[in-house]
N, C-alpha and C positions, 0 to 999 in steps of 0.2 A: 936449821937448828942442828947443832952438833949432838953427838951421842950423849954426852954428859947432860946437856940441857933437856934432852928427851927423857932421860932417866929421872931427872929432877921433876919434870912435868908429870910423868906417870906416877911418881911417888906422891906428889901434891894431890893428884886426882884420887889416889888411894887413901890418903889422909883425909881428904874432904869426905869421902865415902864413910870413913870411920866416924867422923864428927857428926855426920847426918844420922848414922845408925844410932849413936848415943842419944841424940835428941828425939828420935822417933819414939812414940808411946807404945810401939809394938816391935816384936823381934823381926828383923829383916837383915839378910847378910850384907855386910859392907862391900864385898867385892861386886855384888850385883848392882848396888847403888853406884859404885865407881864406874862400872861399865855403862850404866845409863847416863851418868854425867858426861863421860867421854863421848857417847853416842850423840847426846844433845849438843855438845860443843862442836862436833863434826857436822851435825845436821844443820845447825844455824850458822855454820861457817865462821865460828869464833876461832877455831883452829883448823888449819888446812891439813888434809891427810898427808900431803907431801912433807910437812914439817915433822911428822912423827913416823914416817915411813921406815927409816933406818932401824930404829929400835923395834918397831912392829915386825918387820921382816926377820930380824934376829930372833925375837921371841918365838915366832912361828917356826923358824928353822929348828930350834932346840926344844920345841914343845914336848917331845917325847921324854926328855929328861925330867920334866916336872911330874911325870907319872911313875917314875922309878921308885922313889921313896915311899909313896903310899902303897904301891904294890908289894914292896918288901915288908912293909908294916903288916899288911894283911897276911902275908905268908908266915910271918913270925907267930901269928895267932891262929894258924890253921887248925890247931887242935881244938879250938873252941867251935869250929864249924864241922867237926867230924860227923856229928849226928845229923847235920843239916846240909851236908855237901851236895847231895843230889838235888835237894830243893833249891839251894843256892845257885847251882849250875843251871837249873831249869829257869829260874827267874832271870838270870843273866842273859840266857839265850833269848827268852821271850822279850825282855826289855830291849835287847839289841834289834830284834825283828820289828817291834813296835816303833822304835826310834827311826829305823830305816823307812818304814811305811809312812810315818808322820812327816819325815823330812822330804821324802820324794813326793808326797801328796802336796805339801806346801809349795814345793818348787813347781810342780805341774800347774797348780792353781795360779801361782804368780805369773808363770809364762802364759797361761790362758788369758789372764787379765791384761797382760802387756800386749798380747797379740790382738785382743779384742779392741783395745784402744787404737791400734794402728789401722784396723779395718774401718773404723768410724771416721777417719780423716778424709 
């Protein structure tokens, strides 16, 4: 699939996520729905990972650029955080540590399960 068709495919998945979000009786973010849709399409081999690899690699390569605008927006309103700056920094540090612990624990548990399956053969 060419890059153009991959972009159109990702846009269609995103649009499907928005339509599903509109029809749901509760609030749920459309980007999460779109990621689940893409995951299911890949899981059930409706779409091969090779067919979306070019755009995926490009998006990952430039992922840092997607965080520039939100960071600048936060900095523009830093005056609103002045009284809470220490608390904000503490929460950011604690959230980072908790995320690291949760991620590494999940990886270790997954490796444990994978290795346990190999020993049973």
